[in-house]
SEDOPA-364531 format. One record per atom (N, C-alpha, C, O, CB): residue number from 1; residue in one letter; y, x, z. Coordinates in pm, whole numbers, plus 50000, padded with zeros to 5 digits. Each point is the difference from the previous one (the first is absolute). Glycine has a CB too. Layout:
SEDOPA-364531
PT seq type     y     x     z
PT NUM    A     Y     X     Z
...
END
This chain:
SEDOPA-364531
PT seq type     y     x     z
PT   1    M 73404 46807 39323
PT   1    M 49865 49973 50024
PT   1    M 49924 49948 49859
PT   1    M 50041 49906 49933
PT   1    M 50028 50036 50327
PT   2    M 49853 50111 49720
PT   2    M 49934 50006 49871
PT   2    M 49880 49907 49965
PT   2    M 49915 49981 50087
PT   2    M 50161 50241 49933
PT   3    Q 49916 49732 49884
PT   3    Q 49930 49852 49971
PT   3    Q 49846 50012 50037
PT   3    Q 49931 49900 50019
PT   3    Q 50237 50038 49770
PT   4    T 49776 50214 50221
PT   4    T 49872 49984 50078
PT   4    T 49999 50032 50132
PT   4    T 49888 50010 50052
PT   4    T 50014 50031 49765
PT   5    E 50219 49981 50268
PT   5    E 49984 49995 50126
PT   5    E 50004 49835 50016
PT   5    E 49920 49938 50070
PT   5    E 50186 50317 49993
PT   6    V 50012 49679 49853
PT   6    V 49991 49868 50054
PT   6    V 49909 49894 49980
PT   6    V 49995 49898 50068
PT   6    V 50190 50161 49929
PT   7    F 49718 49976 49874
PT   7    F 49866 49916 49966
PT   7    F 49936 50066 50140
PT   7    F 49974 49896 50060
PT   7    F 49992 50077 49621
PT   8    E 49994 50133 50404
PT   8    E 49946 50036 50097
PT   8    E 50003 49901 50107
PT   8    E 49909 49932 50047
PT   8    E 50134 50277 49874
PT   9    K 50077 49798 50108
PT   9    K 50074 49930 50115
PT   9    K 49988 49844 49982
PT   9    K 49961 49922 50088
PT   9    K 50211 50278 49932
PT  10    V 49862 49771 49872
PT  10    V 49948 49888 49977
PT  10    V 49855 49916 49998
PT  10    V 49981 49883 50034
PT  10    V 50203 50202 49887
PT  11    V 49725 50010 50028
PT  11    V 49876 49961 50023
PT  11    V 49978 50040 50166
PT  11    V 49921 49923 50054
PT  11    V 50001 50111 49670
PT  12    G 50120 50047 50347
PT  12    G 49964 50019 50136
PT  12    G 50064 49857 50092
PT  12    G 49952 49969 50109
PT  12    G 50052 50333 49850
PT  13    I 50090 49636 49987
PT  13    I 50085 49867 50067
PT  13    I 49860 49905 49970
PT  13    I 49931 49954 50091
PT  13    I 50394 50078 49839
PT  14    L 49652 49951 49954
PT  14    L 49884 49905 49952
PT  14    L 49875 50019 50056
PT  14    L 49936 49895 49998
PT  14    L 50164 50094 49806
PT  15    K 49840 50103 50246
PT  15    K 49900 50034 50061
PT  15    K 49931 49907 50089
PT  15    K 49895 49942 49972
PT  15    K 50205 50247 49993
PT  16    P 49974 49800 50162
PT  16    P 49937 49902 50095
PT  16    P 50028 49888 49965
PT  16    P 50001 49931 50102
PT  16    P 50001 50188 50063
PT  17    F 50033 49795 49712
PT  17    F 49997 49864 49970
PT  17    F 49918 49987 49899
PT  17    F 49969 49883 49976
PT  17    F 50234 50073 50098
PT  18    V 49742 50138 49848
PT  18    V 49910 50002 49920
PT  18    V 49860 49929 50028
PT  18    V 49930 50039 50093
PT  18    V 50201 50153 49857
PT  19    R 49825 49690 49957
PT  19    R 49853 49961 50076
PT  19    R 49910 50030 49867
PT  19    R 49921 49917 49955
PT  19    R 50152 49861 50247
PT  20    E 49947 50340 49744
PT  20    E 49846 50023 49891
PT  20    E 50062 50140 50023
PT  20    E 50090 50033 49923
PT  20    E 49818 49746 49846
PT  21    P 50054 50303 50327
PT  21    P 50045 50150 50031
PT  21    P 49943 50084 49878
PT  21    P 50071 50085 49947
PT  21    P 49920 49893 50331
PT  22    E 49861 49993 49673
PT  22    E 49964 50071 49893
PT  22    E 50095 50023 49860
PT  22    E 49997 50099 49927
PT  22    E 49792 49818 50185
PT  23    A 50290 49967 49874
PT  23    A 50113 50000 49911
PT  23    A 50109 50131 50007
PT  23    A 50055 50057 49906
PT  23    A 49908 49681 50118
PT  24    L 50048 50288 50117
PT  24    L 50101 50105 50019
PT  24    L 49945 50121 49908
PT  24    L 50087 50045 49926
PT  24    L 49987 49876 50332
PT  25    E 49804 50140 49731
PT  25    E 49979 50117 49964
PT  25    E 50032 49990 49858
PT  25    E 50038 50109 49958
PT  25    E 49802 49949 50220
PT  26    R 50158 49864 49745
PT  26    R 50023 49984 49865
PT  26    R 50182 49965 50002
PT  26    R 50041 49965 49889
PT  26    R 49662 49936 50044
PT  27    V 50353 50102 50124
PT  27    V 50166 49934 50010
PT  27    V 50063 50076 49933
PT  27    V 50000 50123 50008
PT  27    V 50019 49791 50199
PT  28    G 50082 49972 49674
PT  28    G 50098 50082 49900
PT  28    G 50076 49913 49971
PT  28    G 49969 49887 50038
PT  28    G 49906 50264 49864
PT  29    P 50254 49867 50022
PT  29    P 50118 49930 50002
PT  29    P 49964 49859 49913
PT  29    P 50094 49929 49963
PT  29    P 50065 50309 50058
PT  30    D 49702 49724 49949
PT  30    D 49984 49875 49952
PT  30    D 49947 49896 50092
PT  30    D 50011 49878 49991
PT  30    D 49964 50234 49811
PT  31    T 49966 49961 50288
PT  31    T 49899 49964 50115
PT  31    T 50101 49865 50028
PT  31    T 50123 50005 50008
PT  31    T 49748 50267 50115
PT  32    S 50029 49585 49891
PT  32    S 50095 49888 50071
PT  32    S 49967 49992 50134
PT  32    S 49892 50019 50055
PT  32    S 50130 49842 49753
PT  33    I 50127 50098 50251
PT  33    I 49980 50004 50166
PT  33    I 49892 49905 50037
PT  33    I 49898 50020 50066
PT  33    I 50349 50029 49985
PT  34    L 49808 49817 49878
PT  34    L 49921 49886 50042
PT  34    L 49873 49976 49970
PT  34    L 49925 49944 50080
PT  34    L 50251 49985 49917
PT  35    G 49781 50117 49866
PT  35    G 49894 49997 49927
PT  35    G 49936 50089 50035
PT  35    G 49917 49950 50076
PT  35    G 50158 49960 49771
PT  36    D 49902 50242 50145
PT  36    D 49913 50101 49994
PT  36    D 49967 50054 50182
PT  36    D 49898 50036 50057
PT  36    D 50212 50031 49651
PT  37    L 50007 49918 50328
PT  37    L 50021 50037 50151
PT  37    L 49987 49881 50049
PT  37    L 49955 50021 50113
PT  37    L 50192 50167 49886
PT  38    K 49863 49704 49989
PT  38    K 49980 49886 50046
PT  38    K 50075 50000 50165
PT  38    K 49954 49983 50112
PT  38    K 49810 49992 49711
PT  39    V 50327 50044 50142
PT  39    V 50154 49999 50112
PT  39    V 50030 49834 49995
PT  39    V 50038 49955 49893
PT  39    V 50112 50323 50029
PT  40    N 49837 49648 50171
PT  40    N 50033 49891 49974
PT  40    N 50171 49950 50030
PT  40    N 50086 50054 50069
PT  40    N 49642 49929 49969
PT  41    S 50276 49893 49879
PT  41    S 50187 50034 49993
PT  41    S 50082 49979 50103
PT  41    S 50123 50012 50002
PT  41    S 49877 49923 49797
PT  42    A 49899 50022 50322
PT  42    A 50074 50023 50117
PT  42    A 50035 50122 50054
PT  42    A 50114 50022 50042
PT  42    A 49798 49805 49989
PT  43    R 49990 50260 49970
PT  43    R 50014 50124 50026
PT  43    R 50092 50109 49927
PT  43    R 50036 50111 50041
PT  43    R 49760 49811 50030
PT  44    L 50232 50011 49807
PT  44    L 50085 50092 49893
PT  44    L 50128 49971 50052
PT  44    L 50084 50070 49944
PT  44    L 49777 49921 49833
PT  45    V 50190 49927 50314
PT  45    V 50101 49957 50073
PT  45    V 50015 50151 50079
PT  45    V 50097 50073 49983
PT  45    V 49854 49630 50030
PT  46    D 49970 50319 50047
PT  46    D 49965 50114 50083
PT  46    D 49987 50114 49950
PT  46    D 50040 50085 50080
PT  46    D 49873 49788 50029
PT  47    V 50049 50171 49793
PT  47    V 50019 50120 49925
PT  47    V 50153 49990 49948
PT  47    V 50065 50100 50032
PT  47    V 49669 49922 49896
PT  48    V 50331 49892 50008
PT  48    V 50114 50024 49980
PT  48    V 50073 50065 50108
PT  48    V 50044 50113 49985
PT  48    V 49931 49720 49870
PT  49    L 50047 50083 50287
PT  49    L 50063 50031 50090
PT  49    L 49959 50164 50086
PT  49    L 50072 50065 50076
PT  49    L 49957 49648 49910
PT  50    E 49843 50315 49971
PT  50    E 49952 50139 49982
PT  50    E 50082 50095 49970
PT  50    E 50052 50088 50068
PT  50    E 49779 49829 49874
PT  51    M 50178 50045 49915
PT  51    M 50062 50084 49881
PT  51    M 50158 50019 50032
PT  51    M 50059 50100 49958
PT  51    M 49762 49797 49854
PT  52    E 50248 49998 50269
PT  52    E 50155 50025 50006
PT  52    E 49970 50094 50080
PT  52    E 50007 50117 49962
PT  52    E 50135 49678 50008
PT  53    D 49819 50172 50153
PT  53    D 49998 50084 50107
PT  53    D 49994 50136 49994
PT  53    D 50080 50072 50060
PT  53    D 49842 49762 50011
PT  54    A 49949 50226 49832
PT  54    A 49944 50107 49963
PT  54    A 50111 50081 49913
PT  54    A 50011 50122 50003
PT  54    A 49749 49763 50013
PT  55    F 50309 50040 49918
PT  55    F 50066 50080 49887
PT  55    F 50137 49973 50012
PT  55    F 50076 50048 49916
PT  55    F 49737 49945 49927
PT  56    G 50242 49921 50267
PT  56    G 50161 49966 50037
PT  56    G 50062 49931 49884
PT  56    G 50106 50038 49950
PT  56    G 49927 50172 50198
PT  57    I 49896 49686 49809
PT  57    I 50040 49941 49881
PT  57    I 50003 49855 50042
PT  57    I 49936 49984 50105
PT  57    I 49967 50195 49731
PT  58    A 50159 49692 50108
PT  58    A 50032 49873 50014
PT  58    A 49929 49973 49869
PT  58    A 50006 50066 49895
PT  58    A 50222 49921 50257
PT  59    I 49681 49868 49884
PT  59    I 49933 49969 49874
PT  59    I 50012 49817 49986
PT  59    I 49932 49926 50071
PT  59    I 49879 50324 49953
PT  60    S 50288 49701 49872
PT  60    S 49999 49863 50040
PT  60    S 49839 49940 49933
PT  60    S 49904 50052 49943
PT  60    S 50412 49924 50055
PT  61    D 49723 49885 50050
PT  61    D 49881 49915 49962
PT  61    D 49951 50056 49853
PT  61    D 49890 50049 49976
PT  61    D 50201 49726 50166
PT  62    E 50007 50207 49773
PT  62    E 49972 49955 49858
PT  62    E 49967 50163 49933
PT  62    E 49945 50021 49892
PT  62    E 50241 49719 50095
PT  63    E 49853 50342 50089
PT  63    E 49940 50160 49981
PT  63    E 49870 49988 50034
PT  63    E 49916 50016 49912
PT  63    E 50280 50120 50151
PT  64    A 49759 49830 50091
PT  64    A 49858 49949 50052
PT  64    A 49881 49970 49880
PT  64    A 49899 50051 49954
PT  64    A 50248 49831 50250
PT  65    D 49951 49981 49777
PT  65    D 49892 49931 49898
PT  65    D 49973 50047 49847
PT  65    D 49936 49939 49915
PT  65    D 50135 49869 50222
PT  66    S 49988 50304 49852
PT  66    S 49960 50073 49840
PT  66    S 49905 50133 50019
PT  66    S 49969 50082 49914
PT  66    S 50286 49848 49976
PT  67    V 49702 50063 50272
PT  67    V 49904 50097 50040
PT  67    V 49851 49946 49985
PT  67    V 49943 49924 50079
PT  67    V 50237 50171 50079
PT  68    R 49770 49957 49731
PT  68    R 49844 49938 49961
PT  68    R 49932 50138 50025
PT  68    R 49924 49995 50096
PT  68    R 50114 49794 49692
PT  69    S 49969 50327 50155
PT  69    S 49935 50112 49975
PT  69    S 50072 50097 50123
PT  69    S 50099 49973 50068
PT  69    S 49848 49978 49644
PT  70    V 49968 50170 50291
PT  70    V 50013 50089 50067
PT  70    V 50140 50097 49927
PT  70    V 50101 50031 50064
PT  70    V 49614 49930 50022
PT  71    G 50262 50071 49778
PT  71    G 50091 49993 49875
PT  71    G 50118 49944 50082
PT  71    G 50050 50078 50080
PT  71    G 49776 49875 49698
PT  72    D 50222 49933 50214
PT  72    D 50092 49924 50027
PT  72    D 50086 50017 50143
PT  72    D 50120 50027 50005
PT  72    D 49734 49841 49838
PT  73    A 50076 50113 50250
PT  73    A 50034 50069 50110
PT  73    A 50046 50172 50005
PT  73    A 50098 50031 50067
PT  73    A 49743 49771 50004
PT  74    V 50111 50263 49883
PT  74    V 50055 50125 49962
PT  74    V 50130 50007 49946
PT  74    V 50095 50064 50044
PT  74    V 49698 49985 49927
PT  75    S 50201 49866 49908
PT  75    S 50108 50005 49910
PT  75    S 50128 49949 50071
PT  75    S 50109 50057 50002
PT  75    S 49731 49912 49802
PT  76    L 50124 49908 50259
PT  76    L 50135 49962 50075
PT  76    L 50048 50076 50116
PT  76    L 50114 49992 50047
PT  76    L 49829 49800 49887
PT  77    V 49952 50289 50112
PT  77    V 50050 50093 50121
PT  77    V 50113 50093 49951
PT  77    V 50109 50033 50045
PT  77    V 49655 49971 50065
PT  78    L 50159 50025 49769
PT  78    L 50081 50146 49937
PT  78    L 50149 49941 49975
PT  78    L 50105 50064 50015
PT  78    L 49668 50065 49833
PT  79    R 50215 49722 50108
PT  79    R 50142 49964 49920
PT  79    R 50081 49978 50143
PT  79    R 50116 50039 49983
PT  79    R 49800 49819 49750
PT  80    K 50068 50103 50371
PT  80    K 50030 49976 50136
PT  80    K 50091 50142 50072
PT  80    K 50098 50001 50076
PT  80    K 49658 49827 49928
PT  81    R 50175 50268 49944
PT  81    R 50041 50140 50082
PT  81    R 50123 50056 49938
PT  81    R 50049 50104 50044
PT  81    R 49707 49962 50010
END
């Protein structure tokens, strides 16, 4: 799976949890999940679980804590595959 495909899939996973939908129109690797997209920290756990299911990977708590931006999530998935 290419980086672009992973990026699109990660954005799709984030979409239901985003409280700032306008930010999705200009989402990029540097977009902050908590700050720009307004995904609250409790929902970030749900995002990580969805990523595990969607990509068939296991994400440790430490790895999940390192996910701050959309690019962080994409990089994590690419490393784990």
